[in-house]
C-alpha positions in Angstrom: -26.1 85.1 -56.6 -27.6 82.8 -54.0 -25.7 81.3 -51.4 -25.9 77.5 -51.2 -24.9 75.7 -48.4 -24.4 72.4 -48.0 -24.7 70.0 -45.0 -22.4 67.5 -44.0 -23.3 64.3 -42.4 -20.7 63.9 -39.7 -22.0 60.5 -38.3 -23.6 59.8 -35.0 -22.9 62.3 -32.3 -20.1 61.1 -29.6 -20.3 64.3 -27.3 -22.5 68.0 -27.4 -21.8 70.7 -24.7 -19.7 68.6 -22.7 -21.9 65.4 -22.3 -20.2 62.0 -23.7 -22.5 60.2 -25.4 -23.4 56.6 -26.1 -25.5 55.1 -27.2 -26.5 50.5 -27.3 -28.7 50.2 -30.2 -28.7 46.2 -28.7 -30.4 47.1 -25.3 -32.2 50.6 -26.5 -30.2 52.3 -24.1 -28.8 56.4 -24.4 -26.1 57.5 -21.6 -24.9 61.0 -20.9 -21.8 61.8 -19.0 -20.1 65.0 -17.7 -17.3 63.6 -16.3 -15.2 65.8 -18.7 -17.2 68.5 -17.6 -16.9 67.8 -14.0 -12.9 67.5 -14.6 -12.6 70.8 -15.9 -15.0 72.5 -13.3 -12.6 71.1 -10.6 -9.8 71.7 -12.3 -10.8 75.6 -13.1 -11.4 76.3 -9.1 -8.8 74.3 -8.2 -10.6 71.3 -6.5 -9.7 68.4 -8.4 -7.8 67.1 -4.9 -11.1 67.5 -3.0 -12.7 64.5 -0.8 -15.4 63.1 -2.1 -18.4 62.2 -0.5 -21.9 60.3 -0.7 -25.0 62.3 -1.7 -27.5 62.2 1.2 -30.1 60.1 -0.3 -30.0 56.3 -0.5 -29.0 54.9 -4.3 -31.5 53.1 -4.4 -34.6 55.5 -4.1 -36.1 56.6 -7.0 -37.6 60.3 -8.2 -41.2 60.6 -8.7 -43.7 63.1 -9.4 -45.9 62.1 -6.7 -43.0 64.1 -4.5 -42.8 67.3 -6.9 -43.8 70.4 -5.3 -47.7 70.7 -7.5 -46.7 75.4 -6.8 
């Protein structure tokens, strides 16, 4: 007797591996958010009340493959 498995369509994915997935079909955009995962990690290490700080890179800076190491 062979096993048969039925696959069920659960619809569009909304979350996977701790990432929230948002799809905007009209503007052809897919957004991934890890805010829930980050909150979970902060709570685990008891740092959820830590002071936020800015990153040392200007927010308008765009990465390019020209800056990537070749080796």
